[in-house]
Residue, then its C-alpha position, 0 to 999 in steps of 0.5 A: m633149116q628145121p623149127l626149134s622145138s622145146v625139147t631140142a631148145f632144152l637139149a642145146r641149152f644143157a649142151r652149153e651149161p652141163d653143170g648149170d641145172p641139177d634138174a636138167q643133169a637129172i633128166c639127161d642122166a636118166l636117158a638110155p646111154s645111147d639115147r644121150r649120146v645121139l641127143e649131145c651129138l645133135a644138140r652140139e653138130p647142126d650138120p647131119e653128116a658131121r653127127m654120122r661121122r661122130l657117131t660113127a667114131a664113138t660107137g665104132v659102127a658105121w651110121s647111115a642118115e636113116r639110122l641117124l634120123r631114126s634114132e634122133q627121133l626115138a631119143l627125142t621122144a624119150l626126153r620129151r616124155l621125161l620132160v612131160a613126166r616132170g612136169l616141164l613140158l605140155d603133152 
């Protein structure tokens, strides 16, 4: 099991309550659509194999474990930058 980061915790909370916080909605809306799709899948699905299947179905393109890992890392970095820029996370 991986440790839960503040960024992942933010995303998991947003996935549970997408209409709960307008600031959180604005942050997620500022993400590139591909980053948001990957992060929403990460927040909702703990199993990497299931995430690959969901993303393959959503995009129509086969996802490998390497692609998934790289996409998740890039998307988490983008989210982290947005949180830092808004003063919600220390760099």
